[in-house]
N, C-alpha and C positions, 0 to 999 in steps of 0.2 A: 175248390181248394185254393186258399190264399198262398201263393208262392212268393217267397222273398228273393230279393236279388242275390243274396249271399248263398242261395241254395241252388246252385247249378242253373243259373239264369238262362231261360230260354229253352232248356232241354225239353221241358214238358210240352212246348208248343210246336216242336218239330214233328213232321210226319214223313214217313217214307215216301219218296217220289214214286207215283204210280207208273207202271210200265206203259209207255206210249205205243199204241197199236197203229199200224198203217190203216189207211182208209178202207181197204178191203183186205181182210186177213188172208194170209197164205194158206191157212188151213181150209178156208172156204173154197179157195181156188183148187186146192188139192182134192177136196171132196167132189167138186164139179168135174174135175178132169178124170176122176177115178173110173168113170163109166166108159172112157174111151181108151184108157191105158191098159196095155196088156203086159204087166210086169210079172216078175217071178213071184212077188209077195201078193198073196190073195187079199181081197178086201177084208175078210174076217181077221187075218193076221195083222193088217194095217190098223184095224180098229183096236185089236188087242194091244198093239204097240202104242197107239195114242192113249189108251186107258192106263197102260203101264207108266207112260210119261206123266199123266195126270196124278197117279198115285205117288210117283216119286216126288213130283212138285208139291203135293199136299203134305207129304211127310217132312220135306225140307221146310216148308212154311210153318208147320207145326213145331218143328225143332227151333226155328228162328224165333217164333213167338214165345216158346218156353225160355229161351235165353233172354229175350227182351223183358219178359215178366220177372225173371229171376233178378235182373238188375233193379227193376222197379221195387220188387219185394225187399231187396236188401236196402234200398233207399228208405223205404218205409220203416224198417227196423232201426236203421241208423238215426233217422230223424226222430222217431218216437223215443229212442233211448236218450238222445241229446236233449229233447224237450222235457222229458220226465226228470232227467238230472237237473236241468235248469229250474224246474218247478220245485224240486226237493230243496235245492239251495235257497230259492226264494222263500220257501216255508220256514227254513231255519233262520234266515235273516229277518223275516217278519217277526218270528217269535222273539228273537233277541232284541229287535227294535221296540216291540211292544213292552217287553220287560224293562228296558232302559227308560222308556217314556213313563211307565208307571212309577219307577223309582224317582224320576225327575218331578213328577206330579206330587209324590209324597214329600219330597224335599221342599218344593214350593209351598205346600200346605203347612209344613212345620215352620218354615221361615215366616209365612204370613201370620201364623198364630203368635209366634214370638214377637213380631213387629207390633201386632195388635196389643199384646200384653205390655210391651214397653211404652207404647203410646198412652195406654191407660195410666201407667205409672207417671209418665211425664205430665199428663193432665192433672193427676192427683197432686203431684208436687207443685205444679204451677198454681193450683187452687190454694194450697197451703201457703205458698209464697204471697199470693194476693191477700189472703186473710191476715197473715202476719204483718204485711205492710199497712193494712187498714188499722189493725190493732195498735201498731207502733205509732201511727199518725194520731190516733185518739189519745194514747198515753202521752205523747209529746205535747199535744194541745193542753191536756190537763196539767202537765208539768209547767208549761208557760203561765197558765192562770194562777197556779199555786205560787210559783216563783214571784209573780207580780204582786200577789197578796203579801208575801213575806217582805218584799222590797218596800211596799207602801207602809207596812206596819213599822219596819225599821226606820223609815224616814219620819214617821209620826213620833216615834220614841225619841229620835234625835232632836226633833223640835221641842218635845216636852222637856228634855234635858236642857235645851237651850233656854226655855222659859225659866226653869229652875235656877239657871245660872245667870239669868238676866240679859241674855243676848238675843231674845226673840221678842217681837212686838206683840201687842195684845191680840190682834186679829189672828196671827199665826198661832199664838198660844191657844186660843179658843178652838181653832180648827184642829190642832193636834189633840187637844183634850177630847173633842168629839170623836175623832178617829180612834183614839186609844180606848175611850169609853165604849165604843161599839165593837171592839175586837173581842172575839170569843176566847182568845188566848190570854187576855189580861185577867188577873185574879178578881173575884167578885167584889172584894172590899175596896179595891182601887177603883173599879168601874163605878161602884155606888158613890164613893166620895167625889169622883169627877163629875158624876151626874148631878149631885147636889150642888156642887160648886158652879156648874154651868147654869143650874136653875136659879141660883142666887144672883148671878149676873154682876159680880164685882168688877171694879175697874183696875185695881192694882194687881199686877201679875204676881208679885211676891206675896202679896196678901192672899191671893187665891191659892197659892201653893201652901202657904202656912195653914190657911183654913182647911185645905184638902188634907193636909197632914194631920191636923187635929181631928178631922172627921173620921178619916180612915184608920189612923193609928193613934188613939188617945195615949198620951204620955210619951210619944216619940217625937224626935226633932226632925227637921227638914232633911238632914243627911240620910236618914233611914229611908225616906221616900225616894231620894235620888238613887241610893243603892238598889232599892227595889226595882226602879225603872231600868237601871243598868243591867241588873240580873235578867230582867225580862228581855232586854235587847240582846244580851248574850245568848239567851235561850233561842230567840228567833234566828240569830245568826247561825247557831249550831244546827237548828232544824233545816234552815235554808241550805247549808253546806251538805247536810245529809241527803236532802232532796236532790241536789245537783249531782251528788255522787251516785245515788240510785239511778238517776236519769242516764248518767254516763255508762253505768253497768248495763242498764236495760238496752241502750243503743248499741253497745258492744255485743251483747248476747243476740240482739236482733240481726246485727251484721253477720255474726257467725252462722246463725240459722239460715239466712238468705244465701250466704256463700255455700253452705253445705247443700241446700236445695238446688242452687245453680250448678254445683259440681255434679250432683246426682243426675240432674236433667241433661247436662252436657254429656256425661258418660252414656246415659241411656240413648240420647239422640245419636251419639257416635255408633252405638250398637245397631240402632235402627237403620242408619245409613249403610253400615256394613252388610247387614242382613238384606236390606233392600237391593243393594248392588248384587249380592249373591243370588237373590231371587231372580233379578233381571237376567243375570248371566245364565242361570239354570233354565229360565224360560226361553232364552235364545237357543240354548242347546236342544231343548225339547222341541222347539219349532223346527230346527234343522233336522232333528230325528224324524219328526212327523212328515216333513217334506220328503226325506229319503224313504220313509215307509210308504208314502203315496206312490213314489216312483217305482219302488220294488213291487208293490201290489199291482200297479198298472202293467208292469212288465210281466208279472206272473199271470195276470188275466189274459194278456195277449198270447203268451205261451200256451195257456190252457185252451184258448179258442183255436189256436193253430193246431194243437195236438188233437182236439176233437174233430176238426175238419179233416186233418190228415188221416185219422183213424177211420172216419167214415169213407173217405176216398179210397183208401187202401182196401177196405172191406169190399166196397163196390167193385173195384178193379179185380179183386181176387175172385169174386163170384162171377164176374163177366169172363174172366180168363178160364175158369172151370167150365162155363157154358160153351165157350168157343172151342176149347180143347175137346169137349165131348162131341160137338158138332163136327169138328175136323176128323175125329176118330171114326165117327159114323160114316162120313164121306169116303174115307179110305176103305173102310170095311165094305161099303156098297160097291166101290170100284173093283176091289179085289174079288168080290162075289161075282160081278159081271164078267170079269176076266176068266174066272173059273167056268162060268156057263158057256162063254164064247169059245173057250179052249177045249170044251168037251167034244166027244165024238159026234154028238147030235148036231153040233154046228160046224166046227172046224173040220171034224172028220168027214162029214157028209160033203162039205165043200171040196175037200181034196179028192173025195171019191168020185165026184161028178165033174172034175176039172176038165176032162176030155171034151165034154159037151161045150164048155166055155171056149176051149181052144178051137173047136170046129167052127164056132160062130166067128171067131176072129179070123180064121183062115179064109172063110167065105168073103170077108171084107177085103182081104188082100187080093183075091181073085178078081173082084170087081175093080180093084185099083189097077190091075194089069191092062184093062181095056181103056184106061183113062190117061195114057201117057201125055197127050197134049195138055191136059189139065196139069200134069206134073210140071211141064215146062213153065206154064203160067205161074204156078205156085213158086217155082224157083226164082222166076223174075220178080215176083211180088216180094219174096223174102229178101232178095238182093237189094231192092229199093228200100225195104224197111231197115236192113242192116246199115245201109248208107245213111238213111235219115236219122236212125236212132244211135248211130255210131256204136253198134253192138258187136263186140268181138264174137259172142256166142252165135248170133245169127249168121255172121259172116263165115264162121267155121262150118255151120250147117250148110250154107249155100255151096261152099267148096266141096263138102262131102257129097252133096246131091249131084254136083257136076261131075264128080269122079266116079260115083257108083251108078249102078243101073237104076232107072226110074222106079222100078218095082219096089225099091226100098225107101222111097221118099217119105211115105207116110210113117213108116217105122222109125226113120231117123228123126222126123219131126216129133213123133211121140216120145222118143228117147230124150230128145233135147228138152221137150216140155217137162218130162219127168225130172230130168236133171235140174232144170231151173226151179221147179217146185221144191225139189229136195234142198237145193242151195238156199232157196228162200226160207224154208223151214229151219234149216240149220242156222242161217244168219239171224232169223227172228229169235230162235232160242238163245243164240249167243248174245244177241243184242239185249234180250230180256235179262239174261244172266249178268251182262255188263252193267245195265242200268241198275239192276238190283244191287249188285256188289258195289258199284260206285256210290250209289245212294247210301247204302248201309255203311260203307267205309267213310263217306263224307260225314254221315251222322255220327259215327263213332269218333272220327277225328275232331269234329266240332265239340262233341260232348266231352271228350278227354281233354281237349285244349281248354274248354271252359272249366272243367274240373281241375285241371292243373293250375289255371289262373286263380280260380277261387281258393284252392288249397294254398297257393303261394300267398294270397292276400290274408288267408286265415293264419298262416304261419307268422307273417309279419305282424299281424294284429296281436297274436298270442305272445310273441316275443316282446312287443311293445308293452303289453299288459304286465308281463312278468317284470320288465324293467321298472315300470311304474309302481308295481306292488313292492318291489325291493326298495325303491326310493322311499315309498311311504313307510315301510317297515323301519328303514334307517332313521327317518325323521321321528317316528314314534319312539324308537329306542333311545334316540337322543333326548326326546322329551322326558321319557321315564328316568334317564340318568340325571337330567336337570332337576326333576322333581326330588329324586333321592338327595342330590347335593343341596337343594334348597331346604329340604326337611332337616338335614343334618345341621346346616348353618343356623336355621331358625331355632332348632332345639338347643344348640350351643348358646346362641344369643339369649334364649329364654332362661337357661340355667344361670347365665351370668347376671341377667336382669333380676331374676328371682333372688339370687344371693345378695345383690345390692339392696333390694327392697327389704329383705329380711334383716339385713344389717341396719338399714334406716329405721325400720319398725322397732327393732330392739333398742336402738339409741333413743328414739323419740319416746318410747314407753318409759325408759329409765329417766329421761328428762322430766316427763309428766309426773312421775312418782316423786322425784326430787323437788320439783317446784311446788307440788301439793304439800309436801312435808314442810317446806319453808313457809308457805302461806299459813299452814296450820299453826306453826310456832308463833308467827307474827300476830295472827288473828287471836290466838289464845292469850297472848300477852296483852295486846292493846284492848281486848275485851275486858280483861281484869283491871287494867289500868284506868279504863274509862269509868269504873265504878268507885274509884278512890275519891275521898272527900277531905276538906280542910276545915278546921275549927273557925267559925265566924266570930270575931271579937271586935269590939269597938277600938279604934286606933287610939293610942296614948299620945297625948300632945307632945310634940317634939321628937317622937321616935323616928328612926330612919325608915324609909319606905321598904316594905317587904312584900312578899306575895300575898295576894288575897284570894287566890284560886287554888283548887286542889291539884295536886301533881298527877297528871294522867299520861305523861310521856308525850312524845312528838306525834300526837294524833294526826295532825294535818299532813305532816311529812310522811308518816306511816301510811296514811290513806293513799298518797300518791305512789309510794313504793309498792303497796299491795295492788294498786290498780295496774301498775306496770307488770307486776308478777301475774296478775290475771290475764293480761294481754299475752305475756310469754307462755303461760299455761295454755291459753287458747291457740296460740300458734303451734305449740307442740302437739296439742290434741288434734288440730286440723292436719298437721303433718301425718299423724298416725292414721287418721281417717282417709286422707288423700292417698297416702302410700298403700294402704290396704285396698282401697277402691281401684287404684291403678294396677296393683298386683292381681286382683281378682279379674279385672277387665283384660289385662294382658294374658292371663292364663286362659280365660275363656276364648279370646281371639286365637291364641296358639292352639288350643284344643280344636277349635273349629277349623283352623288352617290344616291341622293334621288330618281331620276327617275329610276335608275337601281334597287334600293331596292324595290321601289313600284312595278315595273314590276315583279321582282323576287318573291315578296310576292304574287302578284296576280296569277302568274303561280302556285305557291305552294298551294295557297288556292283553286285554280281551281282543281289541282291534288287531294287535300284532298277531295273536294266535289265529284269528280269522284270516288275515292276509297271508300268513305263512301256509295255512291250509289251501287258500286259493292258489298260491304259487305252486304247491305240490300238484294240485289238480290241473293247473295250466301247463305245468311241465309234462304231466302225463298226456294231456291233450296235444301238446306240441309233438311228443314222440309219435302219437297216433297219426297226427296230420302229416308229419314228415314221411311216415311209412306209407300213408295213402298217396302222398305226393309222388314218392318214388314209384309206387305201383302205377299211378296214372301216367307218369312220364314214360314208363316202360311200355304200357299199353298204347300210348300215343305214338311212340317210336315204332312199335309193331304195326300199328295201323298205317303209318306213313310208309313203312317198308312194303306193306301189302299193296298200297296205292301205287307205288313205283312199279310193282310187278304187273298191276292191272293196266297201266297206261299203254304199254306197247300193243296189247291186243285189243284195247277198247277205245283208245283215243288217237291212234296214229293213221287212221284212214285218210286218203286224199279227198274223198267225198263223204257227205253225211249219210247217215243211215236212211233218212227219208228220201234223199236223192237216189240212193241205190234201190230202194223199194219201188220208187216211181219208175225208174229205168226198167226194173225187172217186170213190173206190171205191163209196161208197153211191149216188152219182148214177148211176154205170155200172150197178150192180146194179138200180136202179130202171128204167133204160132197157131193160136186158136183159129184166127181168120184163115190161115193157110189150110188148116185141117178142114175148116168148113168148106173152103173152095174145093178141096179134094172130094169131100163127101157130096157136095152138090153136083160136081162133075160126074160122079158115079151114077 
């Protein structure tokens, strides 16, 4: 059985101190001297007395063993109850920890899946961003090429107009004619005329123009060709402006798309970071719970092993006790049966019946002693020397009596002295045995109760410390719960305020989007219709003032800039709507998750408070029991110490030791036996 230091350390290892016997027991000497003593008690009666003493001693030992086993049996019950209670608490704690760990694992799995989905979205948005950037790059390259073509065509047309006005040399004129002739945007009649002109290879630029005019437009003058080229130039400029505007819009739309994707990826990454941190925090809590579970499980295993060993040991002790009690009872019954037989008329009755024969034999011995008076003097001298050598008051007293009384009584006095010494030896042996037993038992009880008192005092201190610790932990947990409630209330108020501001912003932004779209619709509708207006193309009258020669289409260029700005404004408000909505959704999700986490955390702490309050109740109950046990142990220790004080005067105040007195008495007995032998030999 594995005994722990806290369970009455050392008590199980103590054994009762065995009674120490003298080298030659007084009972053996009494039996040896019984054949020569002529006492009033017959041998059978002496045997009956010895058997009676044995029966009394057996009953006392049986009773002491019952008391000792009762204490051990109570210890078994107390320890079994305490260990069973500890195992039950451990089972409850293990069940709670396993439930909490399972909840944490579920939370971690949910968070991991959410992070995985968010990462998939981020990857998808990043791919869309990459594709959009590549497409934008291609579109921009195409725009640059087309813009270059328009610029080159406009430059060629400027040179053609310069030829027509006579401000460009022949080589430049031919190069411009080739470029215009090869342009797919130039009317076929003009391209055909310019091709024929280039094939003719004339030298005079003006002649070439006139010839080209005649070929391409029979019946028209040179001014018509110039107007045609100018119109072609205006068309190219308009298309170039339209191309640049489309490029600006495409670049702006691409920028909005990239910003929206970046914002979505940013929000998603923020959620990934938040959920990853929550997962790590939950994993840490789970690891701590698993560590606590291992400790509790290990402690429960130790308690179960101890309980199993204790149960086996207590069962074995109980069986051994029953066997010992049965054996003791059999011994007592056998002794009592022997006493009944010896005390019957067949034994004790016949011995008393024939006592006269025994007395006659003794008287014959006395008559023989009458004739041996010189021997008696020698015996007296011998005893006197022995009294001096042994410093024995008893033998000195005997020598005095021998000197005062007739020599015929010497042997009788020696026999009486021998009997008295044997009786004193027996009485002192019994008293010494009783003292040894009582002192040993009392010392064992005092040690046991002192250890019990010390152990209980340590248990009380430990329980009080545990109660204080649990109360402090309950206070900390209650403060944490209060902080959680305050934080939740503040976060909810902040969330409501933020939500109200976001709703106001959304409402304002949506109204602005609607208004800007309405303004754009009005402008686009007007300028679209204005762009379709035309003017009557007439030949100018000589001398008339300069008038317009183009259709009235409104301020198309300025309007384009205004509408471009309105598109930017519309984009800004649209972006504000999207951003505000995303921020609101993200904030609401974060707040909802915070409420879930706070609720779970609060539930865990409240559960911990409940457990610790229950522990405090159990500890307080244990404290009351321990204090009661401590009081009882203290009273028993005081009782044992008081009994020890009573034992000391009769068991520990002798001037000489028990062994010294036994040795002295043995020498006295040897001297008396030698004196008897001298008398017997002298006869």
